[in-house]
C-alpha positions as CSV (number, residue, x, y, z in Angstrom):
1,V,88.1,85.5,79.5
2,P,90.6,88.4,79.3
3,N,94.1,87.8,78.0
4,L,96.0,89.2,80.9
5,R,99.8,89.3,81.1
6,L,101.3,89.4,84.6
7,D,104.4,91.5,85.1
8,R,106.0,89.2,87.8
9,N,108.7,91.8,88.6
10,E,106.1,94.5,89.2
11,L,104.1,92.2,91.5
12,G,107.4,91.1,93.2
13,R,108.3,94.8,93.9
14,S,104.9,95.4,95.3
15,I,105.1,92.4,97.6
16,L,108.6,93.4,98.8
17,A,107.3,97.0,99.6
18,L,104.5,95.5,101.7
19,L,106.9,93.2,103.6
20,A,109.2,96.2,104.3
21,R,106.5,97.0,106.9
22,G,106.9,93.6,108.7
23,R,105.7,90.0,108.6
24,L,102.5,89.4,106.7
25,D,100.5,86.3,105.9
26,F,99.4,85.1,102.5
27,R,95.9,86.6,102.8
28,Q,97.2,90.0,104.2
29,I,99.5,90.4,101.3
30,S,96.9,89.6,98.7
31,Q,94.4,91.9,100.3
32,A,96.9,94.7,100.6
33,L,97.6,94.4,96.8
34,F,93.9,94.9,96.0
35,P,93.2,96.8,93.8
36,E,96.1,99.0,93.0
37,G,99.0,96.5,93.2
38,W,97.1,93.9,91.1
39,A,96.1,96.5,88.5
40,R,99.8,97.7,88.2
41,A,101.0,94.1,87.9
42,Y,98.6,93.3,85.1
43,G,99.0,96.7,83.4
44,V,95.3,97.7,83.6
45,S,93.4,100.5,85.4
46,V,92.0,99.9,88.9
47,E,88.5,100.1,87.5
48,R,89.3,97.4,84.9
49,W,90.9,95.2,87.5
50,E,87.9,95.5,89.7
51,E,85.6,94.5,86.8
52,Y,87.8,91.4,86.2
53,R,87.7,90.4,89.8
54,R,83.9,90.7,89.9
55,A,83.8,88.6,86.8
56,G,85.8,85.9,88.6
57,V,89.3,86.4,87.4
58,S,91.6,84.5,89.8
59,V,95.2,85.4,90.7
60,V,96.1,82.7,93.2
61,N,98.4,80.6,91.0
62,P,100.4,83.5,89.6
63,Y,100.5,85.0,93.1
64,I,102.0,81.7,94.5
65,E,104.5,81.6,91.6
66,V,105.8,85.1,92.4
67,L,106.0,84.3,96.2
68,D,108.0,81.1,95.3
69,M,110.2,83.2,92.9
70,L,111.0,85.6,95.7
71,I,111.8,82.8,98.1
72,S,114.1,81.0,95.6
73,E,115.9,84.3,94.9
74,G,116.5,84.6,98.6
75,R,114.6,87.9,98.9
76,I,111.9,86.7,101.3
77,L,111.5,84.0,103.9
78,E,108.4,81.8,104.3
79,R,107.2,80.4,107.6
80,V,104.2,78.3,108.7
81,D,102.4,79.8,111.6
82,L,99.8,77.8,113.6
83,R,96.8,79.8,114.7
84,P,93.3,79.1,116.0
85,E,90.8,79.3,113.1
86,G,87.3,77.9,112.7
87,G,87.5,76.0,115.9
88,V,90.8,74.3,115.0
89,P,93.5,75.4,117.4
90,D,96.5,74.8,115.1
91,T,95.5,75.8,111.6
92,P,98.7,76.3,109.5
93,R,99.0,79.6,107.6
94,F,102.0,80.8,105.6
95,S,103.6,84.1,106.5
96,Y,106.4,86.0,104.9
97,T,109.2,88.5,105.8
98,L,112.0,90.1,104.0
99,A,115.2,87.9,104.0
């Protein structure tokens, strides 16, 4: 398992830049960060980051921590959107905007 160190401020800046375009949901932000944003946040090359992801390195917990940090700092707002998904009419999904 690689010993990765997340630069939370770098990831936060990347998230804020994405949200400057408008409201995005949890998955859209994560996908937009791949691979360049995640590689920058972990201080590795894009190629190395892609290798880590293929090997199963997960970023969900640190990603949620940075979103929570930005919310607590008052920089972004979180909302629960209900949408049809998988045959369920009101599936809750988190979305974010700049504050």
